[in-house]
C-alpha positions as CSV (number, residue, x, y, z in Angstrom):
1,M,-3.8,16.1,-4.4
2,E,-4.6,19.4,-5.8
3,P,-2.1,21.5,-7.3
4,D,-2.4,24.3,-5.2
5,A,-2.4,22.1,-1.9
6,E,0.2,22.8,0.8
7,P,3.2,20.5,0.5
8,Q,3.1,17.9,3.5
9,E,6.0,16.4,5.1
10,I,6.7,12.7,3.9
11,T,6.5,11.4,7.5
12,S,2.8,12.5,7.6
13,L,2.1,9.3,5.7
14,V,3.3,7.1,8.6
15,G,0.5,5.8,10.5
16,R,-2.3,6.2,8.0
17,E,-4.4,3.5,7.0
18,V,-4.2,2.0,3.5
19,Y,-7.4,0.8,1.7
20,S,-8.1,-0.4,-2.0
21,N,-10.3,1.8,-3.9
22,N,-13.0,-0.9,-3.5
23,G,-13.0,-0.2,0.5
24,V,-10.7,-3.3,1.4
25,F,-8.4,-2.7,4.3
26,V,-4.8,-3.3,3.1
27,G,-2.7,-2.4,5.8
28,E,-1.0,0.6,7.8
29,V,1.9,2.5,6.6
30,E,5.0,2.1,8.8
31,D,7.7,3.5,6.5
32,I,8.6,5.0,3.3
33,R,10.9,3.7,0.7
34,L,12.7,6.5,-1.3
35,E,14.9,6.8,-4.0
36,M,17.5,9.3,-3.1
37,D,19.1,10.1,-6.4
38,R,15.8,11.1,-7.8
39,E,14.2,12.4,-4.6
40,V,11.0,10.2,-5.2
41,V,9.0,8.0,-3.1
42,T,9.1,4.4,-4.4
43,G,7.0,2.4,-1.9
44,L,5.0,2.2,1.1
45,A,6.0,-0.2,3.7
46,L,2.8,-1.6,5.6
47,G,2.5,-3.3,8.7
48,Q,-0.7,-4.8,10.4
49,V,-1.5,-6.1,6.9
50,N,-4.8,-7.7,5.9
51,R,-3.7,-11.3,6.1
52,E,-6.5,-12.3,3.9
53,L,-4.8,-10.3,1.2
54,F,-1.1,-11.4,1.9
55,D,-0.9,-14.6,3.9
56,A,0.2,-16.7,1.1
57,R,2.8,-14.1,0.1
58,V,4.1,-12.9,3.5
59,D,4.2,-16.0,5.6
60,N,5.4,-14.9,9.2
61,S,6.9,-11.5,8.1
62,R,5.9,-8.2,9.7
63,G,4.5,-6.5,6.4
64,V,4.9,-5.7,2.9
65,I,6.0,-3.0,0.6
66,I,3.6,-1.9,-2.2
67,P,4.9,0.0,-5.0
68,Y,3.9,3.6,-4.9
69,R,2.6,3.6,-8.3
70,W,-0.2,1.8,-6.8
71,V,-1.2,4.9,-4.7
72,R,-4.2,6.5,-6.3
73,A,-5.1,9.3,-3.6
74,V,-3.7,10.3,0.0
75,G,-5.8,12.2,2.3
76,D,-6.9,11.2,5.9
77,I,-6.4,7.5,4.3
78,V,-4.3,6.1,1.6
79,L,-6.3,4.8,-1.4
80,V,-4.3,2.2,-3.8
81,N,-5.3,0.4,-6.8
82,D,-7.3,-2.9,-6.4
83,I,-4.3,-4.7,-7.6
84,V,-3.9,-6.0,-3.9
85,E,-7.3,-7.7,-4.4
86,R,-6.2,-9.3,-7.7
87,L,-3.2,-10.7,-6.2
88,R,-5.6,-12.8,-4.0
89,E,-8.0,-13.6,-6.8
90,S,-5.1,-15.0,-9.0
91,E,-3.6,-17.1,-6.1
92,N,-7.1,-18.5,-5.9
93,E,-7.3,-19.3,-9.7
94,E,-3.8,-20.9,-9.5
95,A,-4.8,-23.0,-6.5
96,A,-8.1,-24.2,-8.5
97,A,-6.1,-25.2,-11.6
């Protein structure tokens, strides 16, 4: 975000789609995790997650919470590091071993 950009309400993140920086759909923001003492966002609660990325980790749960430090950019969509894709790759490597 640009330093001169107008501040936005945090609730404006809710409903935005989340993609990895490689263009892979990750999920949709349903809620925000806040640390009230420090007044910072610490995570994004995602629903409608990409089951190919998270199926082995979330079982039948409704979604996941990703750390906000993974967020690379916020605009019309939210871009996150490709770490979520690497989670899937590490699972595949463990299964092959």
